[in-house]
C-alpha positions in Angstrom: 87.7 53.5 86.0 88.1 49.8 85.6 91.8 50.2 86.0 91.5 52.4 89.4 88.9 49.7 90.6 91.0 46.7 90.4 93.8 48.3 91.6 91.8 49.4 94.7 90.6 44.9 94.9 94.3 44.4 94.6 95.3 46.7 97.5 92.3 45.6 99.5 93.8 42.0 99.0 97.4 42.9 100.0 96.1 44.7 103.2 93.8 41.8 104.5 96.4 39.5 103.5 99.1 41.5 105.5 96.8 41.7 108.6 96.4 37.6 108.5 100.5 37.6 108.3 101.0 40.2 110.7 98.8 38.3 113.5 99.9 35.1 113.1 103.6 36.8 113.6 102.8 38.4 116.3 101.4 34.8 117.9 104.1 32.9 116.6 107.0 35.2 118.3 105.2 35.9 121.7 104.5 32.4 122.5 104.7 32.8 126.2 102.0 35.2 126.4 98.9 33.0 127.7 96.0 32.6 125.1 96.5 33.0 121.6 94.5 36.2 121.7 96.5 37.8 124.5 99.7 37.4 121.8 97.9 39.4 119.0 99.3 43.1 118.8 95.7 44.5 118.4 96.2 48.3 117.2 98.0 46.8 114.0 96.1 44.4 113.6 92.8 46.3 113.5 94.9 49.0 111.9 95.4 46.8 108.7 91.7 45.6 109.0 90.4 49.0 108.9 92.8 49.9 105.5 91.5 46.7 103.6 88.3 47.9 104.7 88.6 51.2 103.5 90.2 49.9 100.0 87.1 47.6 99.5 84.3 50.6 100.3 86.8 53.1 98.0 86.7 49.9 95.4 82.9 49.4 95.6 82.1 52.8 95.2 84.3 53.4 92.2 82.8 49.8 90.5 78.7 51.3 91.3 79.9 54.9 89.8 81.4 52.6 86.4 78.3 50.8 86.4 75.9 54.3 86.8 77.7 56.2 84.3 76.7 53.5 81.3 79.9 53.9 79.0 83.6 54.1 79.0 85.7 57.3 80.1 88.5 58.0 77.9 90.4 56.9 80.2 89.5 53.3 79.6 89.6 53.3 75.7 92.8 52.3 74.1 92.2 54.4 70.9 91.4 57.3 73.2 93.6 60.9 72.4 95.1 62.9 75.6 92.2 65.4 74.5 89.2 63.3 74.8 89.8 63.3 78.5 90.3 67.0 78.9 87.0 68.6 80.7 85.7 72.0 80.6 87.3 73.6 83.8 86.1 76.9 84.0 87.3 80.2 83.7 90.5 81.6 85.7 91.8 84.9 86.0 95.2 84.6 85.9 96.1 88.1 86.5 94.2 88.4 89.7 95.7 89.1 93.3 92.3 88.4 94.8 93.8 84.6 95.8 97.0 85.9 97.5 95.0 88.2 99.7 92.3 85.3 100.6 95.9 83.3 101.4 96.8 85.7 103.1 93.5 86.6 105.5 94.2 82.9 105.8 97.4 83.0 107.5 96.1 86.1 109.7 93.2 84.5 111.2 95.5 81.5 111.8 98.3 83.3 113.3 95.6 85.1 115.5 93.9 82.0 116.9 98.1 81.0 117.3 99.3 84.1 118.7 96.8 86.3 120.0 93.1 86.6 119.4 92.6 90.0 118.8 94.4 89.6 115.1 91.5 87.0 114.6 88.6 89.4 113.4 91.2 91.5 111.2 91.5 88.3 109.1 88.2 87.6 109.3 87.1 90.8 107.8 90.3 90.7 105.5 88.9 87.2 104.2 85.5 89.3 103.9 86.8 91.4 101.7 88.9 89.2 99.5 85.7 87.0 98.7 83.6 89.5 97.7 86.7 91.1 95.7 87.6 87.8 94.0 83.5 87.0 93.1 83.2 90.1 91.9 86.2 91.1 90.0 84.5 90.8 86.7 81.7 93.4 87.2 83.5 96.0 87.8 86.8 97.9 86.3 88.7 96.9 82.9 87.0 93.2 83.0 83.7 94.6 83.5 81.1 92.6 81.6 
């Protein structure tokens, strides 16, 4: 987390430097544009400044989270093993067909929006069936508990 925070602060500084160089370069490259603020290409300057701002926002957030957790993550400890950082991800069904049906329902609904509106309710109905089937697959059949 500490390394990530430092990387985001470095990115913020890089984008601020790039915005400064970009703005000065535009002022120098267009000497016949009138006043200095008419020679600036504002879209690129503002985009680079907002990118620096967003990098600073992420870095600030990560530093606050690091301070609030009151401890080191396994990624920050040099003597940690790979197994120390493995969280419990839950239980997944490698044999389940419901995610494929769910993806088909999303594709059918999007196709309905693109081609014909009459397909959208069919995709929505298949979505409801797929989500109910996926949620309740452990409550019936061979894998019931």
